[in-house]
N, C-alpha and C positions, 0 to 999 in steps of 0.2 A: 515508483509505485508502489506496492504494501503490496507482498505476498507469503503465505508457507510456506517454513522452510522446507526445502524439497521441493520446492515446486519449481520445472524445469526449461519451461518458457517464460516469453515476459509478451507485453502487451496490455491489452484493457480487458482481456477475458474472461482470463484468470484470475485477474489482482481482486485482493480486498477490496482498494482505494486507489484511484492513479487520478493525480493530480500536474496540470503540464504548469512544466516552472519556467521556459523561459519564453519568449514572446513573440511574438513575427516581428521581422527587421524593419525598423522606422516605428514601430509601435514601446511602451512602457510597461514594464509590468511591474508595480506600486503594490499590491497585497502577495507579491512571496519578493521582496527586495533582495537581489541579493551585488558582492562587485565579487572583481578578479582581487586577488591576490598570491606576490609571485605561482603564474600560473595555474592557479585551482581558482574554481570560482569559490565564492564561499557566499552563506547567504541562509534563509530559518524557509521552510512552509510548514507548516502545521500538518500533523495528520488526529484523527480519531483514535482511540484505541476501538480492535474488532470490538463483537460482544465474545467471541468466543471466546476459549483456554486457550492458549499451543505457540510456538512459534513461529515466532515471521520475520522479517526482513528485510525492509530500503534497498530497490533498486532503481539508478538511474541508466537510462537509457534515450534513443532517437525513438518519436512518436512515429515516422515513418521508418527505420529500420530498427525493429524490438527484437533482430533477434543478437544484437550484440551488447553483456552489459555493460554500460562504461564506468559503474562501481557499484559495490554494493554494503550495505552498513553490518552492526552487527549483529546477532542471534538480539531478537528480544524476546523474553517468555514471557506471555500476557498471561495472567492470574485467576479466576475470580472466587473472592472477600467472600464472608458470607450473608453480604447485605442485597448482595448480587445475585446469590444462587439462584433464587427462586426465576428471577425474571428471564438471567441465563439460557435455565430451566427449559423454559416454558416460549426461549428462540430459538429454540434446537429445535426443540421437537414439531414446533410450527414450519421448519424448512424442511424433518422427513415431512410431513404429514405434505407440503404443499409440490412433491419432486412427485412426477408420474412413472411408475414404471412403467419397464419394457415388456409387454408380453409373449 
């Protein structure tokens, strides 16, 4: 999963993006190929960058046990370029407008 830096929990609710990497027993996963090397799992899983700026991290965890983080990637800094500034600002403002306030 892809998370904002400082997010304290795993799982699909707090994540920006979550992808299932390993397939169920007896099935193959051709969209995210991986192999084992020296007791490590090595592979590639593509992610799109978030539309809003900030620091994000990748986390690997079991879907049925999200309490335990198996691995964490380095912190990535998402920046907005001048060309994307207006569209990103509109996206952020639309998210604020769509949130309902508690009375």
